[in-house]
C-alpha positions, 0 to 999 in steps of 0.5 A: 101603523102608529096613526090609528085615526086623525080627523078634523071636527067642526060642530060635532061633525067629522070634516076630513082626515089630517096628517100628523105633519100637517098643522091645522089652524083652528079659530077660537071656536071650541067646536073646531079641533083636531083629534089624533089617535096613535098607538106605539109611535116612534120618537120621530113621529112624536117629534113631528107632533111636537113641532106642529102642535107646540107640545112641551119636550118634557111631556113628549119625553114622558109619553115615550117612556110609557112607564109613568103613573097617572098624572096631570101636568100643565104646560102653558095653555096645554095639558098633558095627562097620563092614564093607565089602562088595564086588562085581565090576561090569563091570571094577572092584570096587564097594564098599558098607558095612554098619554093625552095632549090637550090644547085649545084646538087639538087632542092627541091620544097616544096608546102603549100596551093597550088592547082596547082601541079607541075606535069604538069610543070615536064612533060613539062620540061621532054618533052624538055630535052634541057632545063632540061639538062641545070641544076637546075637554068633552073628548078628554072626559070620554077617553078617561071614562072609557079607560076607567070603565075598562077597570070594572070587568077586571074587578068583576072577573076577580070577584067571581074567582074569589067567590068560587074560592070562598065556596071551595073553602067551605066545602073542603080543605084548600091546597097549596095551589089555592093558597098560592093563588090567594096571595097572587090575587092579593098582590095583583090587587095591591098593584091595581090600587097603586094605579087607582089612587093616582087615577082618582087624583087625576079625576079630582084635579079636573073637578076642583082645579081650574085647568087650561082647555077645561070648561067649567061646565065639563066638571060634572062629567069629570066628577062622574069619572072620579065616582067610577074610579072610587067605586072600583077602589071600594070594590078592590078594597073589599076583595082584598078583605075577602081574600084575607078572610078566606085565608083566615077562615080556611085556617080556622076550618082546618083547625076545627076539622083537625080538632074533631079528628083528634077528639075522635081518635082520642075517644077510640083510643080510650075505648080500645085501651079497655080491652088492651089493658084487660087482655094485657093483664091476663096475658102476664101468665101468673098462676094466681089471678082472679077468675083464672080457674073459673069455668065461665071466666072467659065469657065474664071477662068478655062481658066486662070488656063489652060493657065498659066499651059500650058505656064509654062509646055512649059517653063519648057519643053524648059529648060529641066526640064520636 
């Protein structure tokens, strides 16, 4: 059912349920308004809302597209806001959209592709009638804050994965799968930044610009939303830098480990070259060679080989090559 909840409120209290085809005429008192929440409505249902609440056709058209970036549009005495929702699904960030129509005595939220229902938010506001009775601008703040607060668990989940990846890099080589995951996470964070930047602009407009239906006393609340967005932006920037550092640090560690192995192989090759060279010389089968007829020549040559090898081993050990 597209209509999740539709109620008339007065002085912070729920009065009765309303239908989307019903036009509610509220007085000038800001404390009386209609709050309609919808999920994936049809074009016909949106047309009913447009007709009964004088919604601008362009705003309705944008709401039905469900692929807009966050923005704030002013249509006469009404506001149209697009906010992007996000949730972490599997190994990627899935995005949804919430379109919000705000008039003097109505607020209509239309959700697309969002797994987080506004029912807990509505229950929370109804439990605090002092805020709910302030008017639609405070409800709008609550919706935006609810959406932005959903960003933080996403960043925290990615942060835990990045920290685990960083520790894994210190312990061993990262393979192709880990490298692929690093670039996937960087791509997801870049896409997330493209949502956060306009969301920050939306919150900033409510703080710095005089907009219809928004009381000046509500600006500190929207400033809090802006601070939350900026906090998430800072965390995303830090995570992107950490991912870059993990990849670069992994390359440095791999080069360092490769260098250590190369030095060890070179040291052992130098040590083994001594008996190889001496044995090769005496394997040439010439008749006149030093110590060839000596009674203890075999043992002397072995002793010389062992002595040179021990000296080379000690030198390489002292220099850290072994």
